[in-house]
C-alpha positions in Angstrom: 218.1 78.6 28.3 220.6 78.5 25.4 224.0 79.9 26.1 225.6 82.7 24.2 227.8 80.1 22.5 224.8 78.2 21.0 224.8 77.6 17.3 222.1 76.8 14.9 221.8 73.3 13.5 223.2 73.1 10.0 220.3 72.6 7.6 220.6 71.0 4.2 220.7 73.7 1.6 218.5 73.5 -1.4 220.2 72.7 -4.7 219.6 75.2 -7.5 217.0 72.9 -9.2 215.0 72.6 -6.0 215.2 76.4 -5.3 214.1 77.2 -8.9 211.2 74.7 -8.8 209.9 76.2 -5.6 210.2 79.7 -6.8 208.5 78.9 -10.1 205.6 77.2 -8.2 204.9 80.4 -6.3 205.3 82.6 -9.4 203.0 80.4 -11.4 200.4 80.5 -8.7 200.4 84.3 -8.5 200.5 84.6 -12.3 197.3 82.5 -12.4 195.7 84.7 -9.7 196.8 88.1 -11.0 197.8 87.5 -14.7 201.2 87.1 -16.3 201.3 90.7 -17.4 200.8 92.0 -13.9 203.5 89.6 -12.6 206.0 90.7 -15.3 205.2 94.3 -14.6 205.6 93.9 -10.8 209.0 92.1 -11.4 210.2 94.8 -13.8 210.5 92.2 -16.6 209.1 91.9 -20.0 206.9 88.9 -20.7 209.7 87.1 -22.6 212.0 87.5 -19.6 209.3 86.0 -17.3 208.9 83.1 -19.8 212.6 82.6 -19.5 212.3 82.4 -15.7 209.6 79.7 -16.0 211.9 77.9 -18.4 214.9 77.9 -16.0 216.6 81.3 -16.1 217.7 82.9 -12.8 214.8 85.1 -11.6 217.2 87.6 -9.8 216.7 88.4 -6.2 215.4 92.0 -6.8 212.7 90.7 -9.2 211.6 88.1 -6.6 211.4 90.8 -3.9 209.4 93.0 -6.3 206.9 90.0 -6.9 206.1 90.3 -3.2 204.6 93.8 -3.9 202.0 92.1 -6.2 201.3 89.3 -3.8 202.8 88.8 -0.4 202.5 85.0 -0.8 204.8 84.9 -3.8 207.6 83.0 -2.0 205.4 80.9 0.3 206.4 77.6 -1.5 210.1 78.4 -1.0 209.8 79.6 2.5 207.6 76.6 3.6 210.5 74.3 2.7 212.7 75.9 5.3 212.8 74.8 8.9 211.3 77.6 10.9 211.9 78.6 13.5 215.5 77.4 13.3 216.4 74.8 15.9 219.2 75.7 18.3 222.0 73.3 19.2 222.6 72.8 22.8 
């Protein structure tokens, strides 16, 4: 049983490019499934702003959260890259 002083292993953080690539994979997948218009509406963005996200712009955390309302799997590619459950150090 881990003690109260246990800490989680430090995991390698994703760089911005990796983070963005994984986010865009998920957004592209749900855009193909539901349509780009439905995705931009769910994210509270116009189609040009969504195009900018696909081209490299910051998608903004609130917009990503809102994409989950359209499709609960929107961030699966990103979350699948994380070690889960986190390992505990002993």
